C-alpha positions in Angstrom: 13.5 -45.4 70.4 13.6 -48.9 72.5 16.2 -49.6 75.2 19.6 -50.8 74.1 19.4 -55.2 74.0 21.3 -56.7 76.9 24.4 -58.2 76.0 23.2 -61.6 76.6 20.4 -61.0 73.8 22.9 -59.7 71.5 24.8 -63.3 72.4 21.9 -65.1 71.6 21.6 -63.6 68.2 24.6 -64.2 66.6 24.8 -67.9 68.1 21.0 -67.9 66.4 22.4 -66.2 63.2 25.7 -68.5 63.2 23.3 -71.8 63.8 20.9 -70.4 61.2 23.7 -70.2 58.5 25.3 -73.3 59.3 22.3 -75.0 59.0 21.9 -73.2 55.7 25.4 -74.1 54.7 25.2 -78.0 55.3 21.7 -78.1 53.7 23.2 -76.5 50.2 26.0 -79.3 51.0 23.6 -82.0 50.7 21.6 -80.6 47.9 18.6 -79.4 50.3 18.1 -76.1 48.3 14.6 -75.2 50.1 16.1 -76.0 53.3 18.9 -74.1 52.5 17.2 -71.5 51.4 14.9 -71.1 54.1 17.7 -71.1 56.7 19.5 -68.6 54.9 16.7 -66.1 55.2 16.7 -67.0 59.1 20.0 -65.9 59.3 19.7 -62.9 57.4 16.7 -62.0 59.4 18.2 -62.5 62.6 21.4 -60.5 61.9 18.7 -57.9 60.5 16.9 -57.4 63.7 20.6 -57.5 65.6 21.6 -54.4 63.4 18.3 -52.8 63.6 18.7 -52.3 67.7 22.5 -51.5 67.5 21.7 -48.7 64.7 18.9 -47.7 67.7 21.2 -47.0 70.6 
């Protein structure tokens, strides 16, 4: 098992996920479907990585 992530790193992951989600919403609202999909995938992958580290602790 890997050690638990520090609080600063977890906050950074949360901020990155929010930024990715915001970028996806903004791109979608402007009709940029591909960019919205890529940003949405980035948000999901960031949340997945964060959830994986929480589950291991």
